[in-house]
KELO-372654 format. One record per residue (C-alpha): residue in three letters; x, y, z. Coordinates in steps of 0.25 Angstrom, whole numbers, plus 5000, padded with zeros to 4 digits. Layout:
BEGIN
ALAXYZ/...
This chain:
BEGIN
MET512649224897/SER512349114887/GLY511449074876/PHE510849174867/GLY511349294875/GLU512849244872/SER512549224858/LEU512049364856/ARG513249424863/ALA514149334854/TRP513449384842/ALA513649524847/ASN515049514850/ILE515449444837/GLY514649534828/GLY513849414821/GLY514549284820/ASP513749224809/PRO514549104804/THR514949104790/PRO514648974783/PRO515848894778/GLU515948844764/GLU516148704768/GLU515548624780/ASN516848594786/SER517548724783/GLU518048814794/VAL517148924799/PRO517749054796/THR517749164807/PRO516549254806/GLN516949404804/THR516349504813/PRO515449594804/SER515449744807/ASP514149784801/PRO513049794812/ASP511949734802/GLU512849614799/ILE513049594813/ARG511649594816/ARG511249504805/LYS512249404809/ARG511749404824/LEU510349384819/ALA510749274810/ARG511449214821/MET510149224829/ALA509349164818/GLY510349044819/GLY509849014833/PRO510849054844/GLY510449024858/GLY510148874857/SER510948764863/SER511448644856/SER510748554866/SER509348604861/LEU509648554847/ASN509448414842/SER510548314842/ASN511048344828/ILE511248494831/SER511848454844/SER512948374838/GLY513248484828/THR512748404816/PRO511648474808/ARG510348394807/ALA510248324794/SER509048374785/LYS508248264778/SER508248354766/ALA509148474764/PRO508548614761/THR508348634747/ASP508648784746/MET509648814758/GLU511048864759/THR511648794770/THR512648854779/PRO513648764785/VAL513648744800/ALA514748814808/SER515448734819/ASN515148774834/SER516248804844/ASN515948664850/GLY516148594837/SER514648574834/ASN513948624823/GLY512748724824/GLY512048664813/GLY510548634814/PRO509248634807/ARG509048784810/GLY509348874799/ARG509949014801/LEU508949124800/ASP509349234790/PHE508649364794/THR509149444782/SER508349364771/PRO507549464762/ASP506649344760/LEU505949354774/GLN504649424773/MET503749474785/GLY502249474785/VAL501649614789/GLY500249664792/ASP499649784799/ASP500349884807/ASN499849844821/ASP501049844831/ASN500649754841/ASP501749684850/GLY500749584855/ASN500149464848/ASP498949384851/LEU499249244855/ASP498049194847/ASN498549254834/GLU498749154824/GLY499749244816/GLY498949234803/VAL499549084801/THR498749004791/PRO498748854795/MET499448774784/ASP499848624782/LEU501348604784/SER502148484779/THR503148434788/SER504148314788/GLN504248194797/ASP505248264805/GLU504248344812/ALA503848234821/ASP505248204824/MET505448354826/SER504348364836/LYS504948254844/THR506348324844/VAL505848464847/LYS505248414860/GLU506648394865/LEU507148524860/SER507248654868/PRO507248754857/THR508048884859/PRO507849004851/MET509249004845/GLN510448904844/ASP511848934850/ALA512449064845/THR513548974838/THR512548884831/THR512448904816/THR511348854807/THR511048844792/THR510348964785/LYS510049014771/VAL510549154770/MET509749234761/SER510349374763/GLN511449434772/THR511349574767/LEU510049634772/ASP509949724784/PRO509449654796/ALA508249754798/SER507649714785/LEU507749564788/ARG506449504783/ALA506749354781/PHE507049224788/THR507549094783/ALA507748964789/PRO507848824783/PRO506748724786/ALA506948574788/ALA506948504775/PRO505848394774/SER506348254772/PRO506048194758/ASN505648064766/ASP504548134774/GLY503148104771/PRO501948204770/PRO501648264784/SER500348214791/PRO499148314793/ARG499348314808/LYS500748364806/ASN500348464797/LYS499348514807/ARG500348524818/LEU501348594809/ARG500348694805/LYS499848714819/ARG501348734824/ASP501648834812/ASN500448914816/THR500848914830/MET502248954827/VAL501849064817/LYS500849124828/VAL501949114839/LEU503149174830/CYS502349264822/VAL503149224810/THR502749144798/THR503449084786/GLN502149094778/PRO501949224771/SER500449204772/GLU500449194787/ALA501049334789/ASN500249444796/ASP500449554806/ALA500849464817/THR501649354809/VAL502849384800/TYR503249304788/ILE504649254787/LYS505049184774/TYR505649054777/GLU506749014767/ASN506948864764/GLY507148864749/ASN505748814746/ALA504748894738/GLU503748884749/GLN503848934763/PRO503848824774/ALA502548804781/THR503148794795/ILE503948874804/PRO505248794806/VAL505348734820/ASP506848764822/SER506848904817/LEU505948974828/ASP507049064834/GLY507449104820/LEU506049144816/ILE505949224829/ALA507249294826/GLY506849324812/ARG505549384818/LEU506349474828/ASN507249524817/LEU506149574808/PRO506149734809/SER505049784818/GLN504549884808/ASN504149774799/LEU503349704810/LYS501849724814/LYS501849644827/ASP502949624838/LYS503849724832/SER504849714844/ALA505649584846/ILE505249574861/SER503749594858/TYR503849484847/LEU504549384856/ALA503649414868/ASN502449384859/LEU503149264853/HIS503449204867/SER501949234871/ARG501449164858/ALA502349044860/SER501949024875/TYR500449034871/GLU500548934860/LEU501448844869/SER500348844880/SER499248814870/LEU500048694865/THR500248644879/SER498848664883/ALA498348594871/LYS499348484873/ASP499948494859/SER501048394857/ASP501748484846/LEU503048484853/THR503748554841/THR502748674842/GLN502948684857/THR504448684856/MET504348794845/LEU503548874855/LEU504548854866/GLU505648894856/CYS504849024853/LYS504749064867/LYS506149044870/CYS506549114857/ALA505649234862/SER506349244875/THR507749224870/TYR507549324858/ALA506949424868/VAL508149424877/SER509049434865/CYS508249564861/LEU508349614875/LEU509849604875/TYR510149634860/SER509049734855/GLU509649734841/LEU509649584839/PHE508449594830/ALA507749694822/SER506549694831/SER507349694844/HIS507649834846/ARG507449894859/SER507049754864/LYS507149794879/GLU506149914877/GLU505249824869/PHE505349714880/VAL504849824890/LYS503749864881/CYS503249724879/LEU503249704895/LEU502449834896/ASN501449784885/ASN501549644889/VAL501749604875/GLY501649454872/GLY501249434887/ILE502749474890/CYS502349504904/ASN501949364907/HIS503049314917/ALA502649174918/GLU503749064917/GLY503949044902/SER503449184898/PHE504249274889/LEU504649364900/THR505149254909/ASP505949184897/VAL506549324893/VAL506949344908/LYS507549204908/GLU508349224896/LEU508849364901/ILE509349294914/ASN510049184906/GLN510749294898/GLU511049374911/GLU510349494905/LEU509049504914/GLU509449624923/GLY509949704911/VAL508649684903/LEU507749694915/ASN508349824920/PHE507949884907/VAL506549834907/VAL506249874921/ASP506750014919/GLU505950024907/LEU504749974914/MET504950074925/GLU504950184915/ASN503450144913/PHE503150174927/GLY502950324924/ALA501550334930/THR501250374945/SER499750364943/LEU499050244938/LEU498150344931/GLU499250404922/GLU499350364908/LYS500750304911/ALA500150214921/ALA499850104910/LYS501350094907/SER501550084922/SER500549974923/ASN501249894911/ALA502549914917/SER502149864930/ARG501549734923/ALA502849714915/LEU503649734928/GLN502849634935/SER503049534924/LEU504549554925/LEU504649544940/ASN503849414940/ILE505049344935/LYS505949324947/ALA507249354940/VAL506749484935/ALA506249524949/VAL507549494955/ALA508349574945/THR507349694945/SER507549704961/SER509049724959/PHE508849844949/ASN509349974954/ASN507950034952/PHE507249934961/ASN507649984974/LEU508050124980/PRO509450144983/GLU509950114997/ALA509650225007/THR511150225010/SER511650234996/PRO512050364989/LYS511050344978/ALA509950354989/LYS510250504991/GLU510350534976/VAL509250644972/VAL508450614960/GLN508050734952/PRO506950704943/SER506850774930/MET505950904930/GLU504950904918/GLY505051024910/PHE506451054913/ASP507651024904/THR508950954911/GLN509651084913/GLN508451154920/GLN508251034929/GLN509751034933/PHE509651184936/MET508351164945/ALA509051054952/MET510251144955/MET509351254960/MET508551154969/ARG509951104975/MET510351244978/GLN509051264986/ASN509351194999/ASN509851074991/ARG508351044987/SER508050944976/ALA507250964963/PRO505750934964/GLY505550794963/ALA506950754967/TYR507050634976/LEU508150544982/ARG508550404975/ARG508050344988/SER506650404991/GLY505150384988/PRO505150454975/ALA506350364970/LEU505650244975/GLU504550284965/LYS505350324953/ASP506650244954/THR506250104958/ILE505449994951/LEU504449964961/GLY504350114964/ARG503950154950/LEU502950044950/LEU502250084964/ALA502350234960/VAL501150204951/GLY499850224958/LEU498750324961/PRO499350444967/VAL498250514975/ARG498650654971/ASP498850624956/ALA497850704947/LYS497450584939/VAL497050514952/THR496350624958/GLY495750664945/GLN494950534945/PHE494150594956/ALA493850734950/ASN492550794955/ALA492350674964/ALA491350754973/ARG490450754961/ARG490550614957/THR489850494962/MET490350404972/GLN490250284963/ASP491150364952/VAL492150394962/ASN492250254968/SER492350204954/VAL493550284952/LYS494250244965/GLU494050104962/GLY494650114948/LEU495850184953/ARG496050084964/LYS495949964954/THR496950034945/ASN497950054957/MET497749914962/VAL498049854949/HIS499449934949/LEU499649894963/GLU499349744961/LEU500349744949/SER501349814958/THR501149714969/GLN501449604959/ILE502749664954/VAL503149674969/LYS502749534971/ALA503649484959/LEU504849554965/LEU504549484979/LYS504449354972/GLY505649364963/GLY506649324974/LYS507349374986/GLU508049484979/SER506849544972/ARG506049524985/ASN507049594993/GLY507149704983/ALA505649724983/LEU505649734998/SER506749834998/TRP506049924988/PHE504849924998/LYS505649955010/ASP506350065002/ALA504950124998/LEU504550125013/ILE505850185018/VAL505950305008/ASN504450335010/CYS504550325025/ARG503950465026/ALA502850435017/GLY501850405028/GLY501450555031/ASP500550645025/VAL500550625010/ASN500350775007/TYR501750805014/ARG502550685008/ASP503850725003/GLN503850674988/SER505350684987/LYS505450574997/ASN504250494997/SER503550414986/ALA502150444982/THR500950404991/HIS500350314980/THR501750244979/MET501850214994/LEU500350164993/ASN500750074982/VAL501950024990/ALA501049995002/THR499949924993/VAL500949834986/LEU501549795000/LEU500149775005/LYS499849674994/LEU501149604996/SER500749585011/ALA499349525007/PRO499749385007/PHE500349375021/VAL499249475027/GLY498249365024/SER499049255029/GLU499249225044/GLU500449135042/LYS501149235034/ARG500849345043/LYS501649265054/LEU502949295046/ILE502849445048/ASP504049485057/PRO503849615065/SER505349625067/PHE505449675053/VAL505049815059/TRP506349835067/THR507249755058/LYS507949865049/GLU508649765040/ALA507249715036/HIS506449845034/GLY507649925030/GLY507050055036/VAL505550035034/TYR505350035049/ALA506550115053/ILE506650155068/GLU507350285066/GLY507750385055/ASP506850445044/GLU506150315042/LYS505850295056/VAL504550215059/ASP503950245073/ARG503650125082/LEU502450105091/ASN503250125103/CYS504750085101/ASP505850165097/SER506950055096/ALA507349985084/VAL506749855089/PRO505749815100/SER506349795114/ASN506049645113/VAL506849625100/ASP508349605100/PRO508949715091/ASN510149625088/ALA509349515082/PRO509849465068/ALA509049525056/LYS507949445050/ASP507649415036/PHE506149455036/ASN505249385026/PHE504449455015/ILE503149455023/THR503749535035/ASN504449625025/CYS503149645017/PHE502249665029/PHE503049775036/LEU503349845023/THR501849845020/ALA501549905033/ARG502550025031/ALA502050045017/LEU500650055021/ASN501050155031/LEU501750245021/GLY500850215009/LEU499450195013/PHE499150285026/PRO499750415021/LEU498650405010/THR497550365019/SER497850485028/THR497850575017/TYR496550525012/HIS495950545026/GLY496450685026/LEU495850715012/GLY494550665017/ARG494550755029/GLN494950875020/LEU493850845010/GLY492850845022/HIS493350985026/MET493251035012/ASN491850985010/TRP491451055023/GLN492051185019/ILE491351185006/ARG489951145011/SER490151255022/ARG490251355011/GLY489051305004/GLY489851244993/ASP489851104986/ALA491051014988/ALA490750934976/SER491051054967/ASP492251104974/PRO493551084966/ASN494451084979/PHE493550974985/ASN493550894973/ARG495050894972/ALA495150854987/LEU494150744985/SER494850694972/MET496150684981/HIS495350614992/MET494850514982/ALA496250484976/HIS496750454990/GLU495550364992/VAL495850274980/VAL497150234986/ALA497050255001/ALA495650195003/ASP495750084994/PRO494949975001/GLU495849854996/LEU497049935001/ILE496449965015/ARG495949815017/ASP497349765013/ALA497949865023/VAL497049825034/LYS497349675032/PHE498849715033/TYR498749795046/ASP497949685052/VAL499149595050/LEU500049705055/ALA499149705068/GLU499249555069/MET500749565069/MET500849675079/CYS499849595088/SER500849485088/LEU502049575094/ASP502349605108/ARG502249745113/ASP503749785112/THR503649735097/VAL502349815094/GLN503049935100/ALA504149925089/MET503149915078/PRO502950035069/GLU501950135074/PHE501350145060/PHE500949995061/VAL499850035071/ASP499550165065/ASP499250105051/VAL498350005057/CYS497550115063/SER497550195050/ILE497150085041/LEU495950045049/ASN495450185053/PHE495650225038/ALA494850105033/ALA493750125044/THR493550275043/GLU493950335030/ARG492750355021/GLY493450325008/VAL493750185013/PRO492550085011/SER491850045024/ASP492049895021/VAL493549905018/LEU493849815030/LYS492749715028/GLY493449575029/VAL494749635034/SER495249575048/VAL495749675058/LYS495749585070/ASN497249605072/ILE497149755071/PHE496149755082/SER497049665091/LEU498149755089/VAL497349885092/ILE496849815105/ARG498249775109/LEU498949915106/LEU497849985114/SER497849895126/PRO498449955139/ALA499649855138/HIS500049915125/ALA499750065129/LYS501250095127/THR501450015114/ILE501050135105/LYS501550265109/ASN500750345099/TYR499450385106/ASN498850425092/LEU499050285087/ARG498450225100/ALA497250315097/ARG497150265083/LEU497050115088/GLY495750155096/ASP495250215083/ILE495450075076/LEU494550015087/PHE493450125084/HIS493550125069/ILE493649975066/PHE493249895078/LEU492149975084/PRO490849925079/SER490150025069/GLU488850045077/CYS489750095089/LYS490350195080/ARG489050245075/GLU488550265089/GLU489750355092/ASP489350455081/GLU490450425072/PRO489850455058/GLN491250435051/TYR491150295054/GLY489750265047/GLU490350175037/ASP491150075046/VAL492049955044/PRO491249825043/PRO490849765056/THR491649635053/VAL492949715054/CYS492749755069/CYS492249615073/ASP493049485076/PRO492649385065/ALA492849275076/THR491749325085/GLY490949425077/GLN491149525088/PRO491849665087/PHE493349645090/LEU493149745102/LEU492249645109/SER492849515105/SER494349545107/LYS494749495121/GLU495949595121/ALA495049705118/GLN494049665129/ASP495249665139/THR495949795135/LEU495249885125/ALA494349965135/PRO495550005144/SER496350025131/LEU495350125126/LEU495250205139/LEU496850215139/LEU496750255124/TYR495750365127/GLY496750435136/GLU497950415127/VAL497250485115/GLU497450615123/HIS498850615117/THR498350625103/GLY497850745096/PRO496750835102/TYR495750805090/GLU496150655088/LYS495950615102/GLN494450655102/GLY494250555090/PHE495150445097/ARG494350465110/SER493050465103/ARG493250335097/ILE493850275110/CYS492550315117/SER491750235107/LEU492550115109/LEU492450125124/LYS490950135123/TYR490950005114/LEU491749935124/TRP490949975136/ASN489749925130/SER490349785127/PRO490349685139/GLN491649625133/HIS492449755138/HIS491749775152/ASP492949705159/ALA493949795152/PHE493149925157/ALA493149865171/LYS494649855171/ILE494650005167/ALA494050045180/GLN495149965187/ASP496250045181/GLU495850175188/ASP497050265183/SER496850225169/PHE495350255169/VAL495550385176/LYS496550435165/PHE495550395155/ALA494350455161/ASN495150585164/GLY495550595149/VAL494050575145/LEU493650685154/ASN494650775149/GLU494250745135/THR492750765138/ASN492950895144/GLU493750945132/LEU492750895123/ILE491650975131/VAL492451095130/VAL492551085115/MET491051065114/MET490751185122/GLU491651275115/LYS491451235100/LEU489951205100/PRO489551345103/GLN490551395093/ILE489951305082/LYS488551355086/HIS489051495085/ILE489551475071/GLN488351395066/ASP487451515071/GLU488351605064/MET488251535051/LYS486751545051/LEU486751695051/PRO486451775039/GLU487851845040/TRP488551715038/GLY488251715023/THR488951855022/ARG490251805027/THR491451775017/GLN491751635014/GLU493051655021/ALA492351695034/GLN491351585033/ASP492451485031/GLU493151535043/VAL491851515052/THR491551375046/GLY492951335048/ARG492851365063/LEU491551285063/SER492151165057/GLU493251165067/HIS492251175079/GLU491351075073/GLN492550975072/GLN492950995086/VAL491550985092/LYS491250855084/SER492550785089/SER492350835103/LEU490850805105/MET491050665099/LEU492050625109/CYS491350705120/ASN490050615118/LYS490850485118/THR491650525131/MET490350555138/LYS489750425134/MET491050355138/PHE490950415152/ALA489450375153/PHE489750225150/LEU491050225158/SER490350285170/THR489350175171/ASP490350075176/GLU490450085191/LYS491950065192/ILE492250175181/ALA491250265187/ASN492050255200/LEU493250295193/PHE492550425188/GLN492250455202/GLY493750465206/GLN494450585210/GLU495150605197/LEU493850595188/SER492650635195/GLN492750785195/ARG493250775180/LEU492050695176/VAL491050785183/ASN491650915177/VAL491550855163/LEU490150815165/LEU489650945171/TYR490451025161/VAL489650955150/ALA488350975157/GLN488551125160/ASN488851155145/MET487751085139/LEU486651125149/GLY487051265152/ALA486951385144/LYS488051345135/GLY487251225130/LEU486451325121/GLU487751355114/LEU487951205110/LYS486751195102/VAL487451185088/ASP486751145075/ASN486850995072/PRO487450965085/GLU487450815081/SER488550845070/TYR489450885082/TYR489150765090/PHE488450855100/LYS487450775107/PRO487050855120/ARG485950755125/GLU486950635124/LEU488050715131/LEU487150745143/SER486650605143/ASP488050555145/LEU488350655155/ILE487150615163/ALA487450475162/ILE488850495168/LEU488350575179/CYS487250475183/CYS488350365184/PHE488850445196/VAL487550465203/ASP488050405216/SER489450465215/SER489650565226/THR491050595220/ILE490450635207/HIS489350715214/ASP490450795222/ALA491250815209/ILE490050875202/ALA489750965214/ASN491251015214/SER491251035199/GLY491451175193/TYR490351135182/TYR489251105192/SER488151195195/ASP486851175203/LYS485951185190/LEU486851095181/LEU486450955185/PRO484950985187/LYS484951045173/LEU485650925168/LEU484550835174/LYS483450925168/THR484150915154/ALA484250765155/GLY482850745158/LYS482450835147/LEU483250755137/LYS482850625143/ILE484250585146/ILE483850535160/LYS482750435161/ASP481650455170/GLY481950405184/ASP483450425183/ASP483750505195/ARG485250495195/LEU485550635190/SER484650695200/ARG485350615211/ILE486650665206/ILE486150815206/ALA485750795221/SER487050735225/VAL487850845218/GLU487050955225/THR487450885238/ALA488850875234/LYS488851015229/ASN488451075243/SER489450995250/ALA490551045240/GLU490151185243/ASP490251165258/LEU491651105256/ASP492051225247/GLU491651315258/LEU492351235268/LEU493651235260/LYS493751375256/ASP494851455261/ALA495751335262/PRO497251355264/ASP498051365250/ASP498851245253/PHE497551165254/LEU497151205240/ASP497551125227/PRO498451215219/LEU497751175206/THR496251175210/CYS496351275222/GLU495451175230/VAL495651115243/MET496450985242/MET495750865248/ASP496750765244/PRO498050845242/VAL499250775235/LEU500750815233/LEU501350815219/PRO502850775221/THR503350835208/SER502950975212/ASP502650965228/THR501251015226/VAL500050975233/VAL498650965225/GLU497350895226/ARG497450745222/SER496250755212/THR496950875206/ILE498250805203/GLN497550675199/GLN496750755188/HIS497950825183/LEU498750695182/LEU497650635173/ASN497950735163/ASP499450775165/PRO500450685172/THR501250795178/ASP501350885190/PRO500451005187/PHE501451095195/ASN502751065188/ARG502350965176/GLN503250855182/PRO502750715179/LEU501750665190/THR500850545193/LEU499750525203/GLU500650425210/GLN501650525213/VAL500650615220/LYS500750615236/ASP499650635246/ALA499850765254/VAL499450705267/GLU499750815276/LEU499050925268/LYS497850835266/ALA497750825281/LYS497850975283/ILE496750995272/ASN495850895279/GLU496050955293/TRP495751095287/ILE494451045280/GLU494050975293/GLU494251105301/ARG493451185290/ARG492351085292/GLU492251095307/GLU492251245306/ALA491151245296/ALA490351145304/ALA490551235317/LEU490151365309/LYS488851295304/MET488551245318/SER488751385323/MET487851445312/GLU486751345315/THR486751375330/SER486651525328/
């Protein structure tokens, strides 16, 4: 440590050290005695300060440097001269500066009103009246000399100057005077020129305004104090001495605070002083003023301000107004006194930091300041009264951290990061104080909790946990301020929302979003400052984000069941995600920077630190890989040093997964709950708008909408995920399988949320490119990547993206999807290069999408029973759109070539359709019965509970019928257009599908045309998607495609659902409803052909009756025409029987052993016996017939 810091410590150690003037110039300097009185010590320190410690001899003129006092042209008339003491180096410390005596009773201070304002207007003239000043010829020489000077606020601590000592007996607290000798005019000097008088007058006005100190009593006011300048003359000098600025500032600082009206604290005065000096200096520079003396004096003021400020921070008792200087420094930062938060080079803050660094005191002072700022982050909601203090603290922290040295030092503090996971401190339990209980009561309650299964007190948390992140770390305290969705002040903004206008509610939402965005922008700037501070602070910030994601690794579930003792608040995690998303914006928009993303970060534990762990509590599931690294990566490869872009990219992906999507999921669930509550209230005849429970739920839903459905956040997230899709498309299949499963899941979530959620504006995706996401979806659905994703639900969600985002709006409206009325902009689903929808213009989609969807239709069988209906309904819409597009005809032709795959697909569709028809036939009569029941007069006499029970059943039935009939309508239409293709129609006529297809069609016709049809006539059938005419029209269209198929005709004749009157009745109804055009005889021809087949079938049944048991299929009890042997159970069955079974269950039906159709063997001998027996029966029948005809 050197300079002024050493001087202060030297004074503190020797207890004063003010030299005693010898009687003669050459006499030996006596050793100073150490005083014991504290006031005397302080007086001597201040006197030493006034003498000018801190400057270096090199900054003085040649006379001072040589140790010889500069000769004055005329000696002062009324001064006592103190001889100069010799320095340790043999040189004298004499010079033109006089020692400043702060104990003079002659010093006076101007006072005014009682306003206590630590800030001053830079335009305030300080009440100074311009006056003509006389000067000597030396002024011109002085301005020339000053240009070469680098003035410092003080001379070296050992330097002594001359002074007139007025008094040494007064208490320092009452010091009210300042004396200093002016330079004496030369008797040979002539009268000053008017130009010089004007310059001196302007300079004096400037310095009075900057220093807020004047030597003229008439100029004193509230902002400017009067200090009497003693020079032995009757009149006060008209100018502020050039060489006594540091002494004047020290004198101002030593004035008692209670006697000041402005800038009572030393720090606030120095901050404003520095600000005023900077302003005046910039004004002189911009005006090209050549007054170098004024410029030098202003530079001296700035340097004095920062140096004195550091002295006050280190030694709070140094001046009368410097008490609690650290606290005052924080206060000035919070209130931006004197523009102290300006962190530009040359500002007060940067100068103070530089001086602290020079004196090796930065960390000590900074630690105190940062801790004090953290105490101001007491709010968790931006709507609290304490939020203003948090905002001020954030701005102050930003100003500090924008100085690189401060950023580096702050990132090394103990409260910057959480303790290491393996450290003992990480397992320490923090017991927060319980309000309303004294210390003894709190200790007793903690003891009782420990006795109960070692439980912690309410609110307790580990040192390394989500709550600790929010409460004990700097960035955690910052990001814990936001909009908690369950906070009463936030939800209260939407009180009685059901009765308010939409404009009013939207205005509140936008206001809250703007407030939140201001805080998040400021938080982002703070993090940026840490990232730009240097390698140490950047690594510290990245480590904090990694810890935040690791300790909250279980925050991705339902927010209603989140463990608050382990996880951070939902709004905190959303803030973390938003800040990282903003940090990612520069490289998200730059193709060159995106190329720097290294996917190996995911499997490099040394890099992610556990954020993408492959095992343990923090395990992150992969798409289809359980190993630590992909199969094509060397696990022993040396660790990499990943760049910031890679770190930020993968941290952002994980943060969005943990911060954004739990809120969007909860928001969606609240919307469904509101819909159900509204239906219940209306069914009782009530008004939802006046229901308090409904309004409470609505206010909660609105609070979630503010943060979860923020359009700017959604847009930025979609842009980010398009980059993620681009990265995944560049990887080979093995590497893709090693990627986290939530990557693909979140891509689906953000797009489905943006497209389907009512609270999200319909134009939120306008102008946002999703081309890479489309390419990723097509690739992952393709047959080549069928095994890349092992999660069937996730594969099904990929199909949903194609429907919600990339299927043109008119196709969704045609498919009776009312929830998609407000669709995404048309430009989103279209390729900007061609203007066509991606579904049509993409070459990869043209080659693979149609077979991919057929494969997906079968795979969703493994999802939930209700989810699969929705998935398949949307797949049907996509298939219909592709079928009508010439670009995909070749792909459908390829489908027919893969017979096995198509048979599996068609069988699944037939099974599904059959189940849907069963639901329709079961639930529609029940709905009709309840509707009729509610129309009876007795309904009004039932209790509310009884009515609720019935309406609850009705709601459940309606939901099932709606989803079933929507899918049923689409599958029938799909069969109708697929059957028009000759090759696909031939596949339907195969042994595996023909009978199944016929049974489904006849079952629909039987239930809609028979007596049961009357039970299906419910009120408002369209609301259930029940469209009998369209259903019959599709059924007839399918049958007519097989007008010449004897296989289908035989299957109809052999079906258990066939009757002689069924098809004729269907023909009559079709004519009545004008489903069949005039002249179309295809259905009539089918009826005639079926009658013939029926007669033949009856003859065959008569022929085969009384067949031996070993000729009968053990499952159907019918004569086997093509028997086969099952090797796993050594059982013989009909080929068509086992084929049908294996389509649904790949096991032997007799012992449940795995079985495939390729393992089945022909029962050749048994088949020959059956054929021989059948031939004998036919010969017997023919002989009998001939005999009867002869007789």
